[in-house]
N, C-alpha and C positions, 0 to 999 in steps of 0.2 A: 425376377426375384434375385436380388443381390444381397444375400444374407451374410453378415460378418459377425463374428463373435470376438468380443474384446474383454479384457480384464477391467473390472470396475475401478481399480487403482489408476488406470489410464484414462478413465472417463468420469471423473467425479461430478461433472455437471449433470449427470443423470440421477444423482442421489435423490432429489426431491420427487421425481416421477416414480422411481423404484420404491421409495418409502410409501408413496400413495398406494402402489400395487400391494405392498406388504401389508399395509393397514387394511386395505379392502379385502384381501384374501385370507389373512391370518391375524385378525385383530387381537386375539387372545395372546399371541406371542409378543406383542409390543405394547401391552397395556392400554390399548384403545386410544392412544394419543399420537398425533403426527410427530411431535417432538421426539417421542420415544422411538418411533419408526425411523426417523432420520438418524438418530444416534446408532440404532441397530444396524442400519445399512452402512453407515460410515465405518463401522467396525469390520466391514468386509472388504475394505480397500487395502488388501495385503497382497504380497507377491510371493513371499517365501514361507509363509505360515498360514494356518487356518484361523478364522474363516477367510475364504477367498471368493469374491463375487465375480460373476461373469454377466455380460450384457449382450443380447442379440440385437443387431441393427438390420433394418431393411432399408436400403438406399439412404443410410445415415440416420434414420429415425429409430429410437429404441422400441423393440417389439417383444422383448422377453428377458428373463433373468434366471439365474440359478446360482447356488452357493455350494461350495465344498466346505463343510464344517465338521467339527467333532461332535458326536452325539453318543448318548449312552446305549450300550448294547442291551437287548432284552435280558432280564435276569435269568430266564429259563435256558438261555444258550450260554455255553461256556466258551469264553474268549480269554486270551492271555491278558487283555487290557479291558477296562470298563468303558473306555471311550474309543470310538471307531470313526474313521473318515466317512462322512455321509453326504450324499446329494440331498440338499434341502432347498426349499423355496423355488422349485422349478415352476415358472410361471410364463405363460405366453398371453399377450394381450388378445382378447377375444376376436377382434377383426383379423388377426394374423394367424389364427389357429388352423390346424389341418393342412399345414404347408411344410411340415418337417422341421420346424424351428425347435420344437421340444426335443426331438431326436438329436439335432445338431448341438443343443445345449448339453444334453446328457453325454454325448461323445466328447465335447470340449471339457466338461468336468472330469471325465475319465482321463483325458490327456493331461490335465493339470495334476490330478492325483498321481499319475505315473511319473510326471516331471518331478514331483516332490518325493518320489521313492516308494510310493504305495503300490501294493500288488493287487489290492481289491478295494472296492468301495461298497457302501451300504446305503440303504434308505428305508424310511417308513412311509407307507401310503395308506390312506383311508379308502380310496376308491379307484386307484389307477393301476392295480397289480397287473392287469392284462396288458396295458400299454407297456409296462416295464418288462414283462415276460417276453414280449415280442421283440425286445431290444437287448436280449441276452442277460437279463437279470434272473436270478434263481430265488424263488420264494423259500424262506427259511421258517416262517411261522404261519399258522392259520388264524391266529387271533387278530382282531382289529385293534390298532393298525397293523397291517401286514409288514413284516420285516424282510428285506430282500438284499441279495448280494450280487455284485458283478465282479468277476475276475478280470483283471486287466491284462493278464498274460495272453488271452485270446481275443482281446477287443481290437 
């Protein structure tokens, strides 16, 4: 297994495949249209601002993706700002799962957030809170979707 994580801005040829994954996994977020999914993914080709997309490769073939984006904080929690840096669209292609690629993508997103001067990152999850807790994420809400935080000072 030779897994490499690269920024989407450096690998734009992956956009069609990542758009297909986005559309298959989260159709409601892109209006159920491939053209919308492509536009959405193209918006993640940034280096110094959010959203910033990452792609995982296994021997040169794309096997996963993740995004660092701004998302709204839950209204019941008091933050200084309404928008927080969040890990979103963590996805690993089914044949490549259970090999640590999701963890590598989480860590790479944390690294990008730190590079951009962030001290913590957040996420929402419907069904993977246990996965994230095992990777140093702290659960902040009990409602679904669960809202979680990862401090970058100790990552």
